[in-house]
N, C-alpha and C positions, 0 to 999 in steps of 0.2 A: 576291460578295456571298452567294449559296446558300450557298457553300463555308463562308463564315465562320460562317453561321448554323447550319449543320448541326453543325458544331465545338462551337459553343456549346451546343447543346442535348445532343451527347454527353458534354460535360463535366459537365452539369449531370445529367443521368442518372447518372452514373458517382458522381457525389456522393451523390445521393440512395441509389443502390444499394449502396454500401461503407459499412457498418457503423461508427460512430464507434468508435476503439481507443483507450484510455485511455494516456497515457504512463507509463512506470516510471520512478520515483525512485529513486536509490541512497539507502537510509537503513541503519540499525543497529537491531538487534533482538535479542531473547532469547526465549525460553519458559520457562513455569516451571509443571510440574502440583501441583496440589494437594496439599501434604504433602512435596512433592521441593524440592531445591534449583534455581536456576534454571540455565539452560544458559549456554554461554559467549555472550557479546555479539558478533556477528558481523555482518558487510554482508548487507542483504537488498535486496529490490527491493519497491516500493511503489507500487501505482496505485489510483485512485479513479476512478468512473464513474458517475453517478446516484445516488449514495448509497452504492454497494456498493463495497468494499474487497478487494484480494488482496494479500497480503503473500507474496513469495517467499523461502522462506529454503533454501538448497541446491537441494535437487531437490522439498522440498514447498511446496504452493500452500495458504495459510489464506485462505480465503473468508468475508467478513462482508457478509450481504446487509442492506439496510435494513429489510427485512419482517420479520428474525429478531431485529433490535435490540430489547432489552428485553424480548424471550421467551428465546431460548437464550444471549445474551450482553448484556453491557454495555459501552458504549463511552466513554470518559472521554478528552476532548482536554484538552491540558495543554499549558505552555510548555515547549516542546521535543520534543512528540511525543503518542503516543496509546497508552492502554491499551484492550486488548480482552480482558475477563474473562468466565470461563463458570464453571459449577461445578466443571469438571475441571482449570481452571488458567487461565493467561493469557498474552498474548503483548504485549511492550512495544516499542513502536517510538520510536527516537529520528531527529530529523532531522539530527542531527549527532553524530559519535562521543561518547559520554559519557566522564565523568572517569574514570580510573583511576590507581592508584599508579606505573604502569609508563609508561604514555603520556601523562600529563597530561591537560587538558582540552579539549575541543574550541574550536577559535579561539585556542588558545595560541599564541604566536610561537615 
């Protein structure tokens, strides 16, 4: 009985001590600097925790904190994805692969 009690306490303490880690979803994204053509749309990673967002594009991580929203960037949630925009440019995230003339549209058979 004591052994079960101590095991339960150890699990509870480990759960409290371990910080929550957001899951990363596979998405599609591109970036575009102000005045430039957009980059190629490619697979990216997306995670969100507590209103803070990270987008992983290759070896680059883009972080958007909830405290900076409306100050350093705007966030527009729309059907099919999110746009993060700053004076320097934008990052567009798509939940599914967007349409193009070579690959068709997301969800096509």
